[in-house]
C-alpha positions in Angstrom: 14.3 -12.0 13.8 13.8 -10.2 17.2 11.2 -10.0 19.7 9.2 -6.8 19.1 5.7 -5.6 18.4 4.6 -5.6 14.8 6.0 -7.0 11.5 8.6 -4.9 9.6 7.2 -4.0 6.1 9.1 -2.8 3.0 8.3 0.6 1.6 7.4 -0.7 -1.9 3.7 -1.6 -2.4 2.9 -4.5 -4.8 -0.4 -4.4 -6.7 -1.6 -7.8 -7.9 -4.8 -9.1 -9.4 -6.6 -11.7 -7.1 -5.4 -15.2 -7.8 -1.9 -14.1 -8.7 1.1 -16.2 -7.8 3.6 -14.5 -5.5 7.1 -16.0 -5.6 9.4 -15.8 -2.6 13.1 -16.6 -3.3 15.7 -16.4 -0.6 19.0 -15.8 -2.5 20.1 -19.3 -3.1 20.1 -20.4 0.5 18.2 -23.6 1.4 15.3 -23.0 3.7 14.5 -25.1 6.7 11.0 -23.6 6.8 8.8 -21.0 5.1 5.5 -19.8 6.4 3.5 -17.1 4.8 0.4 -15.3 6.1 -1.8 -12.3 5.0 -3.0 -9.6 7.4 -5.8 -7.4 6.3 -5.1 -3.7 6.9 -8.1 -2.0 8.4 -9.6 -5.2 9.8 -7.7 -5.7 13.0 -4.4 -4.4 11.8 -2.8 -1.0 10.8 0.3 -0.1 8.9 2.4 2.6 10.5 5.1 4.4 8.6 8.6 4.1 10.0 12.1 4.8 8.7 11.4 4.4 4.9 9.1 1.5 5.4 6.5 0.4 7.8 5.4 -1.8 10.7 2.2 -3.8 10.8 0.6 -3.6 14.3 -2.7 -4.8 15.7 -5.4 -2.1 15.9 -5.9 -1.0 19.5 -8.7 -3.1 21.1 -8.6 -5.7 18.4 -7.1 -9.2 18.4 -5.7 -8.9 14.8 -8.4 -11.3 13.7 -7.9 -10.8 9.9 -4.9 -13.1 9.5 -5.1 -15.6 6.6 -2.6 -18.5 6.4 -1.5 -18.8 2.8 -0.8 -22.1 1.0 2.9 -22.4 -0.1 4.3 -24.6 -2.9 8.0 -25.0 -1.8 11.0 -25.2 -4.1 14.8 -25.2 -3.0 15.3 -21.6 -1.7 11.8 -20.4 -1.9 8.2 -20.9 -2.6 5.2 -19.9 -4.7 2.1 -18.5 -2.9 -1.3 -18.0 -4.5 -2.8 -14.7 -3.7 -6.3 -16.2 -3.2 -7.4 -13.1 -1.3 -10.5 -10.9 -1.7 -9.7 -7.4 -3.0 -8.1 -5.2 -0.4 -4.9 -4.0 1.3 -2.8 -6.5 3.1 0.7 -7.1 4.6 2.0 -10.5 3.4 4.4 -11.7 6.0 7.1 -14.4 5.2 8.7 -16.1 8.1 11.9 -18.1 7.1 14.2 -20.4 9.0 17.7 -21.2 7.7 20.5 -23.1 9.3 22.0 -19.7 10.4 18.8 -18.5 12.0 15.5 -17.0 11.2 14.0 -13.8 9.8 10.6 -12.1 9.1 9.8 -10.1 6.0 6.7 -8.1 5.4 5.4 -6.9 2.0 2.6 -4.2 1.4 0.2 -5.9 -1.1 -2.9 -4.4 -2.7 -5.1 -7.1 -4.3 -7.4 -5.9 -7.0 
């Protein structure tokens, strides 16, 4: 994880029904912490394409006010997150901390 503007986002788009459970697993490594939030695209944030993926950045003049903290049910190397979100387009950001350091992952998610 480095200091920079925006969240890195994978190029794949996940489409899920509202209320689905998203599972985040971190390859068998024990997590010190896991935080997950959803950022509504078009309501304070925009997704800019970049190098086969994207970057979520606040819309100019906004304060990125469409951030939703998601409830996590932890297990060993990951967690289950309920996509209790209204239909729309989001970036779901997972911030992890392991003994070796920390990282930030972004996923483009369409909730139907």
